[in-house]
PyMOL Python script that loads the backbone (N, CA, C, O; Angstrom):
from pymol import cmd

cmd.read_pdbstr("""\
ATOM      1  N   MET A   1    -144.386-175.204 137.878  1.00  0.00           N
ATOM      2  CA  MET A   1    -144.798-175.295 139.276  1.00  0.00           C
ATOM      3  C   MET A   1    -144.616-173.935 139.945  1.00  0.00           C
ATOM      4  O   MET A   1    -143.555-173.319 139.847  1.00  0.00           O
ATOM      5  N   GLN A   2    -145.659-173.482 140.621  1.00  0.00           N
ATOM      6  CA  GLN A   2    -145.557-172.242 141.383  1.00  0.00           C
ATOM      7  C   GLN A   2    -145.516-172.589 142.860  1.00  0.00           C
ATOM      8  O   GLN A   2    -146.179-173.521 143.315  1.00  0.00           O
ATOM      9  N   ILE A   3    -144.737-171.832 143.589  1.00  0.00           N
ATOM     10  CA  ILE A   3    -144.626-172.050 145.028  1.00  0.00           C
ATOM     11  C   ILE A   3    -144.859-170.705 145.715  1.00  0.00           C
ATOM     12  O   ILE A   3    -144.380-169.670 145.253  1.00  0.00           O
ATOM     13  N   SER A   4    -145.584-170.733 146.798  1.00  0.00           N
ATOM     14  CA  SER A   4    -145.854-169.477 147.500  1.00  0.00           C
ATOM     15  C   SER A   4    -144.558-168.964 148.120  1.00  0.00           C
ATOM     16  O   SER A   4    -143.672-169.750 148.457  1.00  0.00           O
ATOM     17  N   PRO A   5    -144.449-167.654 148.268  1.00  0.00           N
ATOM     18  CA  PRO A   5    -143.231-167.075 148.840  1.00  0.00           C
ATOM     19  C   PRO A   5    -142.906-167.610 150.226  1.00  0.00           C
ATOM     20  O   PRO A   5    -141.738-167.847 150.538  1.00  0.00           O
ATOM     21  N   SER A   6    -143.915-167.803 151.056  1.00  0.00           N
ATOM     22  CA  SER A   6    -143.648-168.304 152.406  1.00  0.00           C
ATOM     23  C   SER A   6    -143.163-169.751 152.382  1.00  0.00           C
ATOM     24  O   SER A   6    -142.326-170.141 153.196  1.00  0.00           O
ATOM     25  N   MET A   7    -143.679-170.539 151.459  1.00  0.00           N
ATOM     26  CA  MET A   7    -143.216-171.926 151.350  1.00  0.00           C
ATOM     27  C   MET A   7    -141.785-171.981 150.820  1.00  0.00           C
ATOM     28  O   MET A   7    -140.989-172.810 151.260  1.00  0.00           O
ATOM     29  N   LEU A   8    -141.463-171.109 149.884  1.00  0.00           N
ATOM     30  CA  LEU A   8    -140.104-171.056 149.368  1.00  0.00           C
ATOM     31  C   LEU A   8    -139.125-170.708 150.477  1.00  0.00           C
ATOM     32  O   LEU A   8    -138.066-171.324 150.599  1.00  0.00           O
ATOM     33  N   MET A   9    -139.484-169.723 151.281  1.00  0.00           N
ATOM     34  CA  MET A   9    -138.607-169.334 152.381  1.00  0.00           C
ATOM     35  C   MET A   9    -138.456-170.476 153.385  1.00  0.00           C
ATOM     36  O   MET A   9    -137.362-170.711 153.898  1.00  0.00           O
ATOM     37  N   ALA A  10    -139.538-171.179 153.665  1.00  0.00           N
ATOM     38  CA  ALA A  10    -139.481-172.308 154.594  1.00  0.00           C
ATOM     39  C   ALA A  10    -138.568-173.415 154.063  1.00  0.00           C
ATOM     40  O   ALA A  10    -137.776-173.986 154.812  1.00  0.00           O
ATOM     41  N   LEU A  11    -138.683-173.709 152.785  1.00  0.00           N
ATOM     42  CA  LEU A  11    -137.829-174.742 152.198  1.00  0.00           C
ATOM     43  C   LEU A  11    -136.359-174.339 152.232  1.00  0.00           C
ATOM     44  O   LEU A  11    -135.496-175.155 152.556  1.00  0.00           O
ATOM     45  N   LEU A  12    -136.073-173.086 151.898  1.00  0.00           N
ATOM     46  CA  LEU A  12    -134.693-172.623 151.928  1.00  0.00           C
ATOM     47  C   LEU A  12    -134.139-172.604 153.356  1.00  0.00           C
ATOM     48  O   LEU A  12    -132.967-172.911 153.571  1.00  0.00           O
ATOM     49  N   ALA A  13    -134.974-172.245 154.323  1.00  0.00           N
ATOM     50  CA  ALA A  13    -134.548-172.254 155.724  1.00  0.00           C
ATOM     51  C   ALA A  13    -134.220-173.673 156.172  1.00  0.00           C
ATOM     52  O   ALA A  13    -133.233-173.897 156.872  1.00  0.00           O
ATOM     53  N   ALA A  14    -135.052-174.629 155.766  1.00  0.00           N
ATOM     54  CA  ALA A  14    -134.781-176.031 156.118  1.00  0.00           C
ATOM     55  C   ALA A  14    -133.476-176.498 155.484  1.00  0.00           C
ATOM     56  O   ALA A  14    -132.704-177.218 156.116  1.00  0.00           O
ATOM     57  N   LYS A  15    -133.226-176.097 154.252  1.00  0.00           N
ATOM     58  CA  LYS A  15    -131.966-176.463 153.596  1.00  0.00           C
ATOM     59  C   LYS A  15    -130.781-175.825 154.304  1.00  0.00           C
ATOM     60  O   LYS A  15    -129.709-176.425 154.385  1.00  0.00           O
ATOM     61  N   ASN A  16    -130.965-174.612 154.818  1.00  0.00           N
ATOM     62  CA  ASN A  16    -129.898-173.965 155.591  1.00  0.00           C
ATOM     63  C   ASN A  16    -129.565-174.769 156.838  1.00  0.00           C
ATOM     64  O   ASN A  16    -128.395-174.903 157.199  1.00  0.00           O
ATOM     65  N   ILE A  17    -130.573-175.299 157.489  1.00  0.00           N
ATOM     66  CA  ILE A  17    -130.352-176.119 158.685  1.00  0.00           C
ATOM     67  C   ILE A  17    -129.538-177.352 158.339  1.00  0.00           C
ATOM     68  O   ILE A  17    -128.750-177.839 159.150  1.00  0.00           O
ATOM     69  N   LEU A  18    -129.736-177.850 157.125  1.00  0.00           N
ATOM     70  CA  LEU A  18    -129.005-179.044 156.672  1.00  0.00           C
ATOM     71  C   LEU A  18    -127.620-178.722 156.124  1.00  0.00           C
ATOM     72  O   LEU A  18    -126.911-179.616 155.663  1.00  0.00           O
ATOM     73  N   GLY A  19    -127.237-177.463 156.170  1.00  0.00           N
ATOM     74  CA  GLY A  19    -125.883-177.105 155.783  1.00  0.00           C
ATOM     75  C   GLY A  19    -125.738-176.238 154.544  1.00  0.00           C
ATOM     76  O   GLY A  19    -124.638-175.761 154.266  1.00  0.00           O
ATOM     77  N   GLU A  20    -126.798-176.018 153.799  1.00  0.00           N
ATOM     78  CA  GLU A  20    -126.704-175.147 152.633  1.00  0.00           C
ATOM     79  C   GLU A  20    -126.700-173.688 153.099  1.00  0.00           C
ATOM     80  O   GLU A  20    -126.995-173.399 154.258  1.00  0.00           O
ATOM     81  N   GLU A  21    -126.369-172.791 152.202  1.00  0.00           N
ATOM     82  CA  GLU A  21    -126.288-171.374 152.576  1.00  0.00           C
ATOM     83  C   GLU A  21    -127.131-170.524 151.629  1.00  0.00           C
ATOM     84  O   GLU A  21    -126.618-169.960 150.662  1.00  0.00           O
ATOM     85  N   HIS A  22    -128.417-170.439 151.913  1.00  0.00           N
ATOM     86  CA  HIS A  22    -129.335-169.610 151.123  1.00  0.00           C
ATOM     87  C   HIS A  22    -129.608-168.318 151.876  1.00  0.00           C
ATOM     88  O   HIS A  22    -129.794-168.331 153.093  1.00  0.00           O
ATOM     89  N   ASP A  23    -129.633-167.197 151.153  1.00  0.00           N
ATOM     90  CA  ASP A  23    -129.920-165.897 151.751  1.00  0.00           C
ATOM     91  C   ASP A  23    -131.430-165.692 151.779  1.00  0.00           C
ATOM     92  O   ASP A  23    -132.034-165.348 150.763  1.00  0.00           O
ATOM     93  N   LEU A  24    -132.028-165.901 152.925  1.00  0.00           N
ATOM     94  CA  LEU A  24    -133.479-165.789 153.057  1.00  0.00           C
ATOM     95  C   LEU A  24    -133.968-164.356 152.881  1.00  0.00           C
ATOM     96  O   LEU A  24    -135.139-164.144 152.566  1.00  0.00           O
ATOM     97  N   TRP A  25    -133.104-163.379 153.078  1.00  0.00           N
ATOM     98  CA  TRP A  25    -133.497-161.982 152.929  1.00  0.00           C
ATOM     99  C   TRP A  25    -133.704-161.608 151.472  1.00  0.00           C
ATOM    100  O   TRP A  25    -134.259-160.547 151.187  1.00  0.00           O
ATOM    101  N   ASN A  26    -133.274-162.446 150.550  1.00  0.00           N
ATOM    102  CA  ASN A  26    -133.461-162.148 149.129  1.00  0.00           C
ATOM    103  C   ASN A  26    -134.716-162.787 148.546  1.00  0.00           C
ATOM    104  O   ASN A  26    -134.977-162.650 147.351  1.00  0.00           O
ATOM    105  N   VAL A  27    -135.487-163.475 149.362  1.00  0.00           N
ATOM    106  CA  VAL A  27    -136.742-164.049 148.887  1.00  0.00           C
ATOM    107  C   VAL A  27    -137.772-162.921 148.803  1.00  0.00           C
ATOM    108  O   VAL A  27    -137.972-162.186 149.771  1.00  0.00           O
ATOM    109  N   ASN A  28    -138.414-162.788 147.661  1.00  0.00           N
ATOM    110  CA  ASN A  28    -139.466-161.775 147.444  1.00  0.00           C
ATOM    111  C   ASN A  28    -138.983-160.351 147.582  1.00  0.00           C
ATOM    112  O   ASN A  28    -139.620-159.532 148.245  1.00  0.00           O
ATOM    113  N   THR A  29    -137.867-160.054 146.962  1.00  0.00           N
ATOM    114  CA  THR A  29    -137.382-158.676 146.997  1.00  0.00           C
ATOM    115  C   THR A  29    -137.906-157.868 145.820  1.00  0.00           C
ATOM    116  O   THR A  29    -137.572-156.691 145.679  1.00  0.00           O
ATOM    117  N   GLU A  30    -138.726-158.489 144.970  1.00  0.00           N
ATOM    118  CA  GLU A  30    -139.294-157.759 143.853  1.00  0.00           C
ATOM    119  C   GLU A  30    -140.255-156.688 144.374  1.00  0.00           C
ATOM    120  O   GLU A  30    -140.925-156.883 145.388  1.00  0.00           O
ATOM    121  N   ARG A  31    -140.312-155.576 143.681  1.00  0.00           N
ATOM    122  CA  ARG A  31    -141.171-154.466 144.118  1.00  0.00           C
ATOM    123  C   ARG A  31    -142.636-154.866 144.196  1.00  0.00           C
ATOM    124  O   ARG A  31    -143.382-154.302 144.996  1.00  0.00           O
ATOM    125  N   SER A  32    -143.061-155.817 143.391  1.00  0.00           N
ATOM    126  CA  SER A  32    -144.473-156.183 143.385  1.00  0.00           C
ATOM    127  C   SER A  32    -144.926-156.800 144.706  1.00  0.00           C
ATOM    128  O   SER A  32    -146.126-156.874 144.970  1.00  0.00           O
ATOM    129  N   TYR A  33    -143.981-157.246 145.542  1.00  0.00           N
ATOM    130  CA  TYR A  33    -144.349-157.841 146.825  1.00  0.00           C
ATOM    131  C   TYR A  33    -144.391-156.824 147.954  1.00  0.00           C
ATOM    132  O   TYR A  33    -144.823-157.139 149.063  1.00  0.00           O
ATOM    133  N   HIS A  34    -143.946-155.614 147.675  1.00  0.00           N
ATOM    134  CA  HIS A  34    -143.848-154.624 148.737  1.00  0.00           C
ATOM    135  C   HIS A  34    -144.888-153.537 148.559  1.00  0.00           C
ATOM    136  O   HIS A  34    -145.309-153.216 147.447  1.00  0.00           O
ATOM    137  N   GLU A  35    -145.284-152.989 149.678  1.00  0.00           N
ATOM    138  CA  GLU A  35    -146.252-151.912 149.669  1.00  0.00           C
ATOM    139  C   GLU A  35    -145.598-150.664 149.093  1.00  0.00           C
ATOM    140  O   GLU A  35    -144.512-150.276 149.523  1.00  0.00           O
ATOM    141  N   GLU A  36    -146.238-150.047 148.144  1.00  0.00           N
ATOM    142  CA  GLU A  36    -145.688-148.842 147.538  1.00  0.00           C
ATOM    143  C   GLU A  36    -146.501-147.635 147.983  1.00  0.00           C
ATOM    144  O   GLU A  36    -147.731-147.640 147.927  1.00  0.00           O
ATOM    145  N   PHE A  37    -145.799-146.612 148.421  1.00  0.00           N
ATOM    146  CA  PHE A  37    -146.440-145.386 148.874  1.00  0.00           C
ATOM    147  C   PHE A  37    -146.136-144.268 147.893  1.00  0.00           C
ATOM    148  O   PHE A  37    -145.030-144.189 147.359  1.00  0.00           O
ATOM    149  N   THR A  38    -147.099-143.416 147.656  1.00  0.00           N
ATOM    150  CA  THR A  38    -146.807-142.177 146.946  1.00  0.00           C
ATOM    151  C   THR A  38    -146.185-141.242 147.978  1.00  0.00           C
ATOM    152  O   THR A  38    -146.277-141.484 149.182  1.00  0.00           O
ATOM    153  N   GLN A  39    -145.558-140.182 147.503  1.00  0.00           N
ATOM    154  CA  GLN A  39    -144.940-139.220 148.421  1.00  0.00           C
ATOM    155  C   GLN A  39    -145.975-138.656 149.385  1.00  0.00           C
ATOM    156  O   GLN A  39    -145.694-138.501 150.574  1.00  0.00           O
ATOM    157  N   GLN A  40    -147.161-138.351 148.889  1.00  0.00           N
ATOM    158  CA  GLN A  40    -148.231-137.797 149.735  1.00  0.00           C
ATOM    159  C   GLN A  40    -148.671-138.815 150.788  1.00  0.00           C
ATOM    160  O   GLN A  40    -148.862-138.453 151.948  1.00  0.00           O
ATOM    161  N   GLU A  41    -148.833-140.073 150.403  1.00  0.00           N
ATOM    162  CA  GLU A  41    -149.229-141.114 151.362  1.00  0.00           C
ATOM    163  C   GLU A  41    -148.147-141.304 152.426  1.00  0.00           C
ATOM    164  O   GLU A  41    -148.451-141.503 153.603  1.00  0.00           O
ATOM    165  N   TRP A  42    -146.889-141.242 152.003  1.00  0.00           N
ATOM    166  CA  TRP A  42    -145.786-141.423 152.940  1.00  0.00           C
ATOM    167  C   TRP A  42    -145.755-140.292 153.970  1.00  0.00           C
ATOM    168  O   TRP A  42    -145.561-140.539 155.160  1.00  0.00           O
ATOM    169  N   GLN A  43    -145.946-139.055 153.512  1.00  0.00           N
ATOM    170  CA  GLN A  43    -145.971-137.922 154.428  1.00  0.00           C
ATOM    171  C   GLN A  43    -147.125-138.039 155.418  1.00  0.00           C
ATOM    172  O   GLN A  43    -146.959-137.748 156.602  1.00  0.00           O
ATOM    173  N   LYS A  44    -148.283-138.460 154.942  1.00  0.00           N
ATOM    174  CA  LYS A  44    -149.436-138.643 155.811  1.00  0.00           C
ATOM    175  C   LYS A  44    -149.142-139.714 156.861  1.00  0.00           C
ATOM    176  O   LYS A  44    -149.472-139.550 158.035  1.00  0.00           O
ATOM    177  N   ARG A  45    -148.527-140.795 156.432  1.00  0.00           N
ATOM    178  CA  ARG A  45    -148.198-141.888 157.370  1.00  0.00           C
ATOM    179  C   ARG A  45    -147.198-141.425 158.420  1.00  0.00           C
ATOM    180  O   ARG A  45    -147.317-141.788 159.591  1.00  0.00           O
ATOM    181  N   GLN A  46    -146.219-140.631 158.016  1.00  0.00           N
ATOM    182  CA  GLN A  46    -145.238-140.101 158.960  1.00  0.00           C
ATOM    183  C   GLN A  46    -145.913-139.200 159.995  1.00  0.00           C
ATOM    184  O   GLN A  46    -145.584-139.259 161.180  1.00  0.00           O
ATOM    185  N   GLN A  47    -146.852-138.370 159.551  1.00  0.00           N
ATOM    186  CA  GLN A  47    -147.576-137.494 160.472  1.00  0.00           C
ATOM    187  C   GLN A  47    -148.402-138.301 161.467  1.00  0.00           C
ATOM    188  O   GLN A  47    -148.482-137.954 162.645  1.00  0.00           O
ATOM    189  N   GLU A  48    -149.022-139.388 160.982  1.00  0.00           N
ATOM    190  CA  GLU A  48    -149.811-140.253 161.868  1.00  0.00           C
ATOM    191  C   GLU A  48    -148.925-140.902 162.921  1.00  0.00           C
ATOM    192  O   GLU A  48    -149.309-141.005 164.086  1.00  0.00           O
ATOM    193  N   LEU A  49    -147.750-141.334 162.512  1.00  0.00           N
ATOM    194  CA  LEU A  49    -146.832-141.969 163.454  1.00  0.00           C
ATOM    195  C   LEU A  49    -146.345-140.976 164.504  1.00  0.00           C
ATOM    196  O   LEU A  49    -146.240-141.318 165.682  1.00  0.00           O
ATOM    197  N   LYS A  50    -146.048-139.748 164.082  1.00  0.00           N
ATOM    198  CA  LYS A  50    -145.620-138.717 165.028  1.00  0.00           C
ATOM    199  C   LYS A  50    -146.731-138.389 166.014  1.00  0.00           C
ATOM    200  O   LYS A  50    -146.471-138.220 167.206  1.00  0.00           O
ATOM    201  N   ALA A  51    -147.957-138.297 165.534  1.00  0.00           N
ATOM    202  CA  ALA A  51    -149.098-137.989 166.399  1.00  0.00           C
ATOM    203  C   ALA A  51    -149.329-139.091 167.420  1.00  0.00           C
ATOM    204  O   ALA A  51    -149.718-138.822 168.557  1.00  0.00           O
ATOM    205  N   ALA A  52    -149.091-140.319 167.016  1.00  0.00           N
ATOM    206  CA  ALA A  52    -149.294-141.450 167.924  1.00  0.00           C
ATOM    207  C   ALA A  52    -148.240-141.495 169.020  1.00  0.00           C
ATOM    208  O   ALA A  52    -148.487-142.065 170.083  1.00  0.00           O
ATOM    209  N   GLN A  53    -147.082-140.913 168.789  1.00  0.00           N
ATOM    210  CA  GLN A  53    -145.994-140.921 169.765  1.00  0.00           C
ATOM    211  C   GLN A  53    -146.189-139.901 170.870  1.00  0.00           C
ATOM    212  O   GLN A  53    -145.557-140.002 171.922  1.00  0.00           O
ATOM    213  N   VAL A  54    -147.051-138.921 170.651  1.00  0.00           N
ATOM    214  CA  VAL A  54    -147.255-137.832 171.621  1.00  0.00           C
ATOM    215  C   VAL A  54    -148.057-138.298 172.790  1.00  0.00           C
ATOM    216  O   VAL A  54    -148.326-137.518 173.704  1.00  0.00           O
TER     217      VAL A  54
END
""", "prot")
cmd.dss("prot")
cmd.show_as("cartoon", "prot")
cmd.util.cbc("prot")
cmd.orient("prot")
């Protein structure tokens, strides 16, 4: 059985309300779920953010 990450978090949150202690911050901590930037992309993004602040 596969469960979507958002459904897993919802189920664990509901169990927390019922008294269990699940760490919701550890759901989907695998690198495959996170956006990966190359160093060049990261620098470009930082420059864009700085320009937007001006």
